[in-house]
PDB file of N, CA, C, O and CB in Angstrom:
ATOM      1  N   MET A   1     123.196 105.661 102.944  1.00  0.00           N
ATOM      2  CA  MET A   1     121.984 106.708 103.835  1.00  0.00           C
ATOM      3  C   MET A   1     121.476 105.252 103.920  1.00  0.00           C
ATOM      4  O   MET A   1     121.785 104.336 103.158  1.00  0.00           O
ATOM      5  CB  MET A   1     120.762 108.293 102.957  1.00  0.00           C
ATOM      6  N   SER A   2     120.408 105.187 105.280  1.00  0.00           N
ATOM      7  CA  SER A   2     119.566 104.522 105.582  1.00  0.00           C
ATOM      8  C   SER A   2     117.860 104.515 105.467  1.00  0.00           C
ATOM      9  O   SER A   2     117.556 105.111 106.500  1.00  0.00           O
ATOM     10  CB  SER A   2     119.965 104.506 106.473  1.00  0.00           C
ATOM     11  N   SER A   3     116.961 104.271 104.983  1.00  0.00           N
ATOM     12  CA  SER A   3     115.807 104.277 105.124  1.00  0.00           C
ATOM     13  C   SER A   3     114.931 104.076 106.163  1.00  0.00           C
ATOM     14  O   SER A   3     115.312 103.312 107.051  1.00  0.00           O
ATOM     15  CB  SER A   3     115.604 103.762 104.504  1.00  0.00           C
ATOM     16  N   LYS A   4     113.606 104.693 106.283  1.00  0.00           N
ATOM     17  CA  LYS A   4     113.207 104.659 107.253  1.00  0.00           C
ATOM     18  C   LYS A   4     112.073 103.616 107.261  1.00  0.00           C
ATOM     19  O   LYS A   4     111.163 103.679 106.434  1.00  0.00           O
ATOM     20  CB  LYS A   4     113.004 105.843 107.579  1.00  0.00           C
ATOM     21  N   ARG A   5     112.121 102.867 107.997  1.00  0.00           N
ATOM     22  CA  ARG A   5     111.168 102.136 108.204  1.00  0.00           C
ATOM     23  C   ARG A   5     109.388 101.755 108.933  1.00  0.00           C
ATOM     24  O   ARG A   5     109.530 101.207 110.026  1.00  0.00           O
ATOM     25  CB  ARG A   5     111.853 101.735 108.474  1.00  0.00           C
ATOM     26  N   TYR A   6     108.463 101.865 108.700  1.00  0.00           N
ATOM     27  CA  TYR A   6     107.462 102.304 108.883  1.00  0.00           C
ATOM     28  C   TYR A   6     107.100 100.391 109.875  1.00  0.00           C
ATOM     29  O   TYR A   6     107.822  99.406 109.725  1.00  0.00           O
ATOM     30  CB  TYR A   6     106.632 103.047 107.243  1.00  0.00           C
ATOM     31  N   THR A   7     105.728 100.454 110.850  1.00  0.00           N
ATOM     32  CA  THR A   7     105.678  99.548 111.394  1.00  0.00           C
ATOM     33  C   THR A   7     104.180  98.805 110.480  1.00  0.00           C
ATOM     34  O   THR A   7     103.320  99.594 110.090  1.00  0.00           O
ATOM     35  CB  THR A   7     105.740  99.937 112.966  1.00  0.00           C
ATOM     36  N   GLU A   8     104.094  98.073 110.350  1.00  0.00           N
ATOM     37  CA  GLU A   8     103.130  97.052 110.070  1.00  0.00           C
ATOM     38  C   GLU A   8     101.936  97.804 109.984  1.00  0.00           C
ATOM     39  O   GLU A   8     101.366  97.928 108.900  1.00  0.00           O
ATOM     40  CB  GLU A   8     103.053  95.919 111.091  1.00  0.00           C
ATOM     41  N   ALA A   9     101.390  98.451 111.290  1.00  0.00           N
ATOM     42  CA  ALA A   9      99.988  98.299 111.567  1.00  0.00           C
ATOM     43  C   ALA A   9      99.908 100.545 110.546  1.00  0.00           C
ATOM     44  O   ALA A   9      99.002 101.378 110.534  1.00  0.00           O
ATOM     45  CB  ALA A   9      99.506  97.846 114.119  1.00  0.00           C
ATOM     46  N   PHE A  10     101.138 100.561 110.023  1.00  0.00           N
ATOM     47  CA  PHE A  10     101.181 101.988 109.793  1.00  0.00           C
ATOM     48  C   PHE A  10     101.027 102.050 108.362  1.00  0.00           C
ATOM     49  O   PHE A  10     100.267 102.779 107.724  1.00  0.00           O
ATOM     50  CB  PHE A  10     102.471 102.707 110.306  1.00  0.00           C
ATOM     51  N   LYS A  11     101.944 101.088 107.890  1.00  0.00           N
ATOM     52  CA  LYS A  11     101.216 100.740 106.085  1.00  0.00           C
ATOM     53  C   LYS A  11     100.155 100.053 105.694  1.00  0.00           C
ATOM     54  O   LYS A  11      99.711 100.067 104.546  1.00  0.00           O
ATOM     55  CB  LYS A  11     102.021  99.964 105.194  1.00  0.00           C
ATOM     56  N   LEU A  12      99.356  98.941 107.335  1.00  0.00           N
ATOM     57  CA  LEU A  12      97.959  98.663 106.655  1.00  0.00           C
ATOM     58  C   LEU A  12      97.374  99.658 106.803  1.00  0.00           C
ATOM     59  O   LEU A  12      96.312  99.249 106.334  1.00  0.00           O
ATOM     60  CB  LEU A  12      97.112  97.615 107.094  1.00  0.00           C
ATOM     61  N   GLU A  13      97.144 100.775 107.102  1.00  0.00           N
ATOM     62  CA  GLU A  13      96.314 101.958 107.524  1.00  0.00           C
ATOM     63  C   GLU A  13      96.480 102.106 106.494  1.00  0.00           C
ATOM     64  O   GLU A  13      95.618 101.651 105.742  1.00  0.00           O
ATOM     65  CB  GLU A  13      96.499 103.008 108.506  1.00  0.00           C
ATOM     66  N   ALA A  14      97.764 102.874 105.836  1.00  0.00           N
ATOM     67  CA  ALA A  14      98.120 103.077 104.351  1.00  0.00           C
ATOM     68  C   ALA A  14      97.161 102.705 103.288  1.00  0.00           C
ATOM     69  O   ALA A  14      96.523 103.499 102.597  1.00  0.00           O
ATOM     70  CB  ALA A  14      99.288 102.344 104.045  1.00  0.00           C
ATOM     71  N   VAL A  15      97.132 101.583 103.237  1.00  0.00           N
ATOM     72  CA  VAL A  15      96.952 101.168 102.131  1.00  0.00           C
ATOM     73  C   VAL A  15      95.071 100.804 102.297  1.00  0.00           C
ATOM     74  O   VAL A  15      94.306 101.003 101.353  1.00  0.00           O
ATOM     75  CB  VAL A  15      98.142  99.900 101.831  1.00  0.00           C
ATOM     76  N   LYS A  16      94.646 100.312 103.527  1.00  0.00           N
ATOM     77  CA  LYS A  16      93.286 100.547 103.655  1.00  0.00           C
ATOM     78  C   LYS A  16      93.123 101.728 103.182  1.00  0.00           C
ATOM     79  O   LYS A  16      92.456 101.545 102.163  1.00  0.00           O
ATOM     80  CB  LYS A  16      92.754 100.430 104.898  1.00  0.00           C
ATOM     81  N   GLN A  17      93.294 102.687 103.276  1.00  0.00           N
ATOM     82  CA  GLN A  17      92.953 104.467 103.075  1.00  0.00           C
ATOM     83  C   GLN A  17      92.655 104.500 101.464  1.00  0.00           C
ATOM     84  O   GLN A  17      91.725 105.050 100.875  1.00  0.00           O
ATOM     85  CB  GLN A  17      94.589 105.746 103.529  1.00  0.00           C
ATOM     86  N   ILE A  18      94.037 103.529 100.808  1.00  0.00           N
ATOM     87  CA  ILE A  18      93.666 103.702  99.040  1.00  0.00           C
ATOM     88  C   ILE A  18      92.497 102.457  98.524  1.00  0.00           C
ATOM     89  O   ILE A  18      91.673 102.638  97.627  1.00  0.00           O
ATOM     90  CB  ILE A  18      95.422 103.382  97.928  1.00  0.00           C
ATOM     91  N   THR A  19      92.660 101.141  99.344  1.00  0.00           N
ATOM     92  CA  THR A  19      91.829 100.341  99.020  1.00  0.00           C
ATOM     93  C   THR A  19      90.388  99.777  99.004  1.00  0.00           C
ATOM     94  O   THR A  19      89.637  99.222  98.202  1.00  0.00           O
ATOM     95  CB  THR A  19      92.236  99.926  99.244  1.00  0.00           C
ATOM     96  N   GLU A  20      90.372 100.351 100.766  1.00  0.00           N
ATOM     97  CA  GLU A  20      88.886 100.996 100.999  1.00  0.00           C
ATOM     98  C   GLU A  20      88.137 101.780 101.230  1.00  0.00           C
ATOM     99  O   GLU A  20      86.909 101.702 101.266  1.00  0.00           O
ATOM    100  CB  GLU A  20      88.467 100.841 101.404  1.00  0.00           C
ATOM    101  N   GLN A  21      89.102 102.988 101.490  1.00  0.00           N
ATOM    102  CA  GLN A  21      88.083 104.237 101.385  1.00  0.00           C
ATOM    103  C   GLN A  21      88.400 105.067  99.822  1.00  0.00           C
ATOM    104  O   GLN A  21      87.983 106.211  99.641  1.00  0.00           O
ATOM    105  CB  GLN A  21      88.419 105.445 102.895  1.00  0.00           C
ATOM    106  N   GLY A  22      89.068 104.425  98.920  1.00  0.00           N
ATOM    107  CA  GLY A  22      89.420 105.017  97.530  1.00  0.00           C
ATOM    108  C   GLY A  22      90.084 106.547  97.520  1.00  0.00           C
ATOM    109  O   GLY A  22      89.904 107.477  96.734  1.00  0.00           O
ATOM    110  N   TYR A  23      91.013 106.426  98.837  1.00  0.00           N
ATOM    111  CA  TYR A  23      91.852 108.013  98.138  1.00  0.00           C
ATOM    112  C   TYR A  23      92.611 107.213  97.425  1.00  0.00           C
ATOM    113  O   TYR A  23      92.737 106.030  97.109  1.00  0.00           O
ATOM    114  CB  TYR A  23      92.903 109.308  99.218  1.00  0.00           C
ATOM    115  N   LYS A  24      93.216 108.568  97.234  1.00  0.00           N
ATOM    116  CA  LYS A  24      94.651 108.465  96.044  1.00  0.00           C
ATOM    117  C   LYS A  24      95.771 107.791  96.293  1.00  0.00           C
ATOM    118  O   LYS A  24      95.761 107.894  97.520  1.00  0.00           O
ATOM    119  CB  LYS A  24      95.342 109.757  95.729  1.00  0.00           C
ATOM    120  N   LEU A  25      96.597 107.263  96.082  1.00  0.00           N
ATOM    121  CA  LEU A  25      97.855 107.328  96.343  1.00  0.00           C
ATOM    122  C   LEU A  25      98.847 108.358  96.907  1.00  0.00           C
ATOM    123  O   LEU A  25      99.458 108.388  97.975  1.00  0.00           O
ATOM    124  CB  LEU A  25      98.168 107.069  95.470  1.00  0.00           C
ATOM    125  N   THR A  26      98.813 109.284  95.737  1.00  0.00           N
ATOM    126  CA  THR A  26      99.704 110.229  95.939  1.00  0.00           C
ATOM    127  C   THR A  26      98.650 111.475  97.245  1.00  0.00           C
ATOM    128  O   THR A  26      99.251 112.465  97.662  1.00  0.00           O
ATOM    129  CB  THR A  26     100.207 110.894  94.121  1.00  0.00           C
ATOM    130  N   ASP A  27      97.617 111.299  97.570  1.00  0.00           N
ATOM    131  CA  ASP A  27      97.185 112.001  98.481  1.00  0.00           C
ATOM    132  C   ASP A  27      97.173 111.768  99.921  1.00  0.00           C
ATOM    133  O   ASP A  27      97.089 112.668 100.757  1.00  0.00           O
ATOM    134  CB  ASP A  27      96.232 112.170  98.156  1.00  0.00           C
ATOM    135  N   ILE A  28      97.295 110.038 100.274  1.00  0.00           N
ATOM    136  CA  ILE A  28      97.476 109.600 101.518  1.00  0.00           C
ATOM    137  C   ILE A  28      99.093 109.855 101.789  1.00  0.00           C
ATOM    138  O   ILE A  28      99.528 109.816 102.940  1.00  0.00           O
ATOM    139  CB  ILE A  28      96.958 108.070 101.638  1.00  0.00           C
ATOM    140  N   ALA A  29     100.047 110.148 100.527  1.00  0.00           N
ATOM    141  CA  ALA A  29     101.384 109.812 100.822  1.00  0.00           C
ATOM    142  C   ALA A  29     101.216 110.940 101.337  1.00  0.00           C
ATOM    143  O   ALA A  29     101.460 110.960 102.543  1.00  0.00           O
ATOM    144  CB  ALA A  29     102.529 109.443  99.864  1.00  0.00           C
ATOM    145  N   ASN A  30     100.800 112.159 100.766  1.00  0.00           N
ATOM    146  CA  ASN A  30     101.292 113.400 100.640  1.00  0.00           C
ATOM    147  C   ASN A  30     100.763 113.839 102.292  1.00  0.00           C
ATOM    148  O   ASN A  30     101.546 114.403 103.055  1.00  0.00           O
ATOM    149  CB  ASN A  30     100.631 114.301  99.167  1.00  0.00           C
ATOM    150  N   ARG A  31      99.219 113.466 102.735  1.00  0.00           N
ATOM    151  CA  ARG A  31      99.139 113.575 104.089  1.00  0.00           C
ATOM    152  C   ARG A  31     100.085 112.775 105.111  1.00  0.00           C
ATOM    153  O   ARG A  31     100.046 113.233 106.253  1.00  0.00           O
ATOM    154  CB  ARG A  31      97.886 113.276 104.329  1.00  0.00           C
ATOM    155  N   LEU A  32     100.696 111.974 104.973  1.00  0.00           N
ATOM    156  CA  LEU A  32     101.001 111.055 106.112  1.00  0.00           C
ATOM    157  C   LEU A  32     102.845 111.411 105.808  1.00  0.00           C
ATOM    158  O   LEU A  32     103.768 111.041 106.533  1.00  0.00           O
ATOM    159  CB  LEU A  32     100.251 109.063 105.874  1.00  0.00           C
ATOM    160  N   GLY A  33     102.960 112.263 104.461  1.00  0.00           N
ATOM    161  CA  GLY A  33     104.433 113.275 104.511  1.00  0.00           C
ATOM    162  C   GLY A  33     106.110 111.887 104.193  1.00  0.00           C
ATOM    163  O   GLY A  33     107.241 111.825 104.675  1.00  0.00           O
ATOM    164  N   ILE A  34     105.330 111.033 103.148  1.00  0.00           N
ATOM    165  CA  ILE A  34     105.895 110.176 102.642  1.00  0.00           C
ATOM    166  C   ILE A  34     105.464 110.506 101.211  1.00  0.00           C
ATOM    167  O   ILE A  34     104.451 111.017 100.733  1.00  0.00           O
ATOM    168  CB  ILE A  34     105.637 108.911 103.234  1.00  0.00           C
ATOM    169  N   THR A  35     107.088 109.823 100.488  1.00  0.00           N
ATOM    170  CA  THR A  35     106.622 109.800  98.983  1.00  0.00           C
ATOM    171  C   THR A  35     105.974 108.254  98.269  1.00  0.00           C
ATOM    172  O   THR A  35     106.345 107.083  98.347  1.00  0.00           O
ATOM    173  CB  THR A  35     108.054 110.247  98.103  1.00  0.00           C
ATOM    174  N   SER A  36     105.173 108.744  97.772  1.00  0.00           N
ATOM    175  CA  SER A  36     103.737 107.924  96.716  1.00  0.00           C
ATOM    176  C   SER A  36     104.914 106.342  96.425  1.00  0.00           C
ATOM    177  O   SER A  36     104.502 105.182  96.384  1.00  0.00           O
ATOM    178  CB  SER A  36     103.118 109.281  94.388  1.00  0.00           C
ATOM    179  N   LYS A  37     106.221 106.736  96.281  1.00  0.00           N
ATOM    180  CA  LYS A  37     106.699 105.547  95.610  1.00  0.00           C
ATOM    181  C   LYS A  37     106.973 104.871  97.211  1.00  0.00           C
ATOM    182  O   LYS A  37     107.492 103.761  97.092  1.00  0.00           O
ATOM    183  CB  LYS A  37     108.197 105.791  94.360  1.00  0.00           C
ATOM    184  N   SER A  38     106.817 105.151  98.241  1.00  0.00           N
ATOM    185  CA  SER A  38     106.794 104.293  99.495  1.00  0.00           C
ATOM    186  C   SER A  38     105.608 103.421  99.583  1.00  0.00           C
ATOM    187  O   SER A  38     105.528 102.368 100.214  1.00  0.00           O
ATOM    188  CB  SER A  38     106.828 105.143 100.740  1.00  0.00           C
ATOM    189  N   LEU A  39     104.782 103.939  98.936  1.00  0.00           N
ATOM    190  CA  LEU A  39     103.563 103.092  99.230  1.00  0.00           C
ATOM    191  C   LEU A  39     103.346 102.181  97.974  1.00  0.00           C
ATOM    192  O   LEU A  39     102.408 101.428  98.236  1.00  0.00           O
ATOM    193  CB  LEU A  39     102.213 104.032  99.536  1.00  0.00           C
ATOM    194  N   ARG A  40     103.800 101.960  96.801  1.00  0.00           N
ATOM    195  CA  ARG A  40     103.686 100.999  95.748  1.00  0.00           C
ATOM    196  C   ARG A  40     104.096  99.847  96.013  1.00  0.00           C
ATOM    197  O   ARG A  40     104.990  99.705  96.848  1.00  0.00           O
ATOM    198  CB  ARG A  40     104.256 101.309  94.700  1.00  0.00           C
ATOM    199  N   PRO A  41     103.689  99.060  95.540  1.00  0.00           N
ATOM    200  CA  PRO A  41     104.286  97.895  95.440  1.00  0.00           C
ATOM    201  C   PRO A  41     105.160  97.841  95.253  1.00  0.00           C
ATOM    202  O   PRO A  41     105.746  98.791  94.734  1.00  0.00           O
ATOM    203  CB  PRO A  41     104.030  97.248  94.909  1.00  0.00           C
ATOM    204  N   LEU A  42     105.904  96.450  95.632  1.00  0.00           N
ATOM    205  CA  LEU A  42     107.558  96.242  95.046  1.00  0.00           C
ATOM    206  C   LEU A  42     107.760  95.042  93.707  1.00  0.00           C
ATOM    207  O   LEU A  42     107.545  93.831  93.755  1.00  0.00           O
ATOM    208  CB  LEU A  42     108.636  95.551  96.570  1.00  0.00           C
ATOM    209  N   GLN A  43     108.104  95.631  92.888  1.00  0.00           N
ATOM    210  CA  GLN A  43     108.411  94.567  91.716  1.00  0.00           C
ATOM    211  C   GLN A  43     109.289  93.392  91.791  1.00  0.00           C
ATOM    212  O   GLN A  43     109.430  92.663  90.809  1.00  0.00           O
ATOM    213  CB  GLN A  43     108.960  95.211  90.676  1.00  0.00           C
TER     214      GLN A  43
END
């Protein structure tokens, strides 16, 4: 199973909404139709 790839612009906009605008990670993920795991930093 292959995973969906997102553009750099898409990723940056999602992160901005969390870090600069103060939205919750889960709210942004739901709005974008992706899992919250997709927005978590890699460890």
